[in-house]
Phi, psi and omega in degrees: 000136177258144184238136169229133172244118174264112202256121164074040179268172165262125188259120163256101198269011170088353175278353190100351187283162173305142177298154175241131184272159172058042177251142181249144175231124179265122179254131176236124190050242188252014187241152170275106183280317176212153170232131187197163175303146182308317184295346181245016179227103175265141177283153175280164188306322181268001181283141173280135182244129180252105179290111182255014187307133171085358186239169186242131177262131183221162168291156179298149190281160179226147180237118185269002186205081175242163175232081188288339182283348183270081189278350165259139189299337176276005175101354180284165165263147177302148169226145005288184178300326177302308177303312183304307189298313187295320182291322175299313179299327176296311179297331185283317180293321182289335171299322180291312182303329177283001179092009178265117183258343181215131176228146171256108171285118194267033170126136174108328178285133172287131180311342178304326182291325178295323178291325174307315175296317188291334187272003175083007182278330181236138165287133176177176172291165173287125189246123169255099196268144184261349185082215178275141175301144162260131183215150175274161172311124177085001187266194192288338174271358173270100187261015170294144173285160176320321191260011188250124176266322188290131169268121175282115178275161170291183179234110185313140188071000173224305185231126183276330185060217184226163178231128177267126186219135186229126177093152187301324184291315179296324184295318185299315182297310184296326177293317171309310183287338168291323168299325171298321184280357175118359176301146183254000167197167185252135183249133182233153172251116186249005177204171176305164175215178191273312185282339180287149194264352189238008188237134173289150177310324186268014179285144173262118186243147188064131176291166176295323184298311178299316179299322189285329175302320173295317180299314182302315176297326175294314183300319175310331184256011181065025178238206186204173182251143162248139187233123170295119179202127182266309193249160184321312184297313178299318183293323175300318173297316183298310181308318176298323181290330185103016177300133181267334196229117173262122177260134171082287171066025187301332192250015181316144174236166190300314183299313183298324178300312177305317185294322182305304185298324181289335180263006177057037175267160181251153171252129180247093177296159174219055185300330186286333182289332178280324176297311183300313190283331170293332176279311193233021182302303183297324186293330191272354180110358179282148180297153181296318178303321178295318178298321182295325174286327177297319185286332179291301189288333179296326183299336178261010187300307180296319176300318179297321176301304174313313175298315179295319177304305184300319182284353178085015186283148177280126195245119171268210185211130172206162188252317180061021176281145177242150176064218185301320180299347181300339182286355181254018193298324179300341180296339177306320184291323184293320172294315185290331179296337182295332179258309189272350196061156194305329179281332169301315183292328177295316184294323183295323184271004181233271182309308187294316181295317179294322175301308170313312179277357178080027180244010189296339178286346191239324181224176171109336174222157176275089182225152180300143173089346180276161181289150186273080176253105186215161169230136175247125191246142182265096174125161199265108182284335181288331179273326178207091185302340176298345177305326186288353179273341183268103188292346178281347177255011171259082190293322180222141176228131174252130163228130184061028180082359183256142180284113179253347175210131187215088177285350182290327179273004181083010187247101178295333185220136188254181181297168179301148179284131182291148183299328176296358175255009182270049182290348176246038185296175190303335187276356191238110181258000000 
């Protein structure tokens, strides 16, 4: 058994409780074995000790809406495929170094990448892959131009792409195939989007029957559906069909928020992507029309969070950044903190996301018996949550009890995570 003592930290445990000074945490193998005052917890002779004096210990951060396969900022994938693979690998590794120990890929990434990380071949956060986006013809996942007929499919083992499916039977078949390929949940496009070229932002996509087909197939496999949805009608269709996770939700109204709360659905805001693309969208290669749609929905993002909070909706945290801006994903916490406060933003990115993922019994908070996914931060995120944006201030990262980043030792990156610690692999929710 390996032992690690994180000594004398200020603990922000992710539950929403007040921080606790002078706390030590004993990690044995992959678990948090004991939490106690620093004065009462002495290291064993063979334990590794990390002096955390003056620093803050948090649960590993989680991002519920990443797109690792969108390696270019306008949503495209890099070419040739060798460049694509190298960029995906770099984004995955950098995400771990940014303090994110679990992410949900919200569509496009082949589930093989999650297995590569779980097997210890590539350093990275635990990845919960959605596989290919499911979209109706002319929907948000249909990126063909009006004069283009050919559908570009993904590349097995690298890029899942999107699937165009019309009618409940086609949706059902597509959902089954993504689950076969290793998706841990299903992603559907239920409303218009900013980046897609042929659909207005207020379009309602997929019928309730089609959405329910995806939900039924997910439930058979003990999982759920997440849906891209902006406006109340699309969200209402999703709720009627049993969708668990509403992504973006920028045009949410009070009645629909109450319905979300009563159905125990989650809202995953993605404020940072609108912030980035409103400022730099055209510079990053987006069409002017898409940037205009981004600004339209982005203006209501904070209001939707306020409405959801007042209704009692469980609010997670996602970034939805593409290409180089992926490196700014922790800015989502800064933007959510404007509405939720720093404690609320941290809870959204830890405890609530773990509940959304169905993993709250193992990760998401710092509690005895849970898996040791932890970050040690140089600076107080409750006084200035922007410290979480600076990867150089994330001194230490533990995933499954293993130190995978340690700036104290001068190593930004450690050896690959062993496959023996892959106890939350993609097949285990």
